[in-house]
N, C-alpha and C positions, 0 to 999 in steps of 0.2 A: 504494500500499500504507501503510495506516494504521500510525502507531508507537503501540505499547502498552506500558504498565509492568507489569512482572509480580513476583510476589515468589514463592519456591519454598516449598512446603510442607514440604519434607524438609530442606533445610539452611538455609533463611531467607534465602539470596541473593537482593537486588532488582537487576533490571536492565530495560532497554527495549530492544525488538526491533521490526523491521518484520514485519509478517504479513500474509501472502496469505489471501484469504478461503478457508477449508477446511482451512488448515494448522494444526497443533497444533506450538506451539513447545517445545523442551525446556531446562532449565536449564543455562546454560554452565559452571556450577560443578560440578554433580554429575550432570547428564544426565538428571534425573528429569522426568517429564511432569506431575505433580502441581503445577500452577501456580495461583496465584490473582491475577486481573487487578486492578491497581490503579487508583484515580482519579487521573487526571492534572490538574495544575495548567494552568487557563486563563491563556493570555498577557494581561497587564495590558493595558488599552486603551490605546492610544498608544505601547506599548513593543515591539509585534512587529517594526517597522523596525529597531529597535536590535538585536533579538534574532538578526534576518536577517543583519544586518552584521558581527555579532560571530562568527556561523556561518561567513560568507564569509571573514572574515579568518584564522579559524582553519584552515579548508580551504585557502586559498591558502597558508599556512605550510609545510603538509604537502604541496603540490604537486598539490592536487586543484582543479579549475576547472570540474569538470562541472555545478555549479549556478550558473554565469555564463553570460551569453548571448555570443554571438560577439563583439559590439562591446565587451564588458567583459573579453575573456581577452588575456592578454599577447600581444604580438606576438612572434614570433621563434621 
């Protein structure tokens, strides 16, 4: 599922969400389906590894290890 950025046309709230094809997301703030898809920033060349590592550290702090391979998960 791709990650898209949206801005609500009714309340102006900006958010990102994973969207399956054919699904229409709703604004998490007001529930409106009137959304505008925003252009996303492209990861700068050579920086994506650092972004992935940062996201993994944040997920690990919260106890989520689903984005780690079996050999990378903590033992125990």
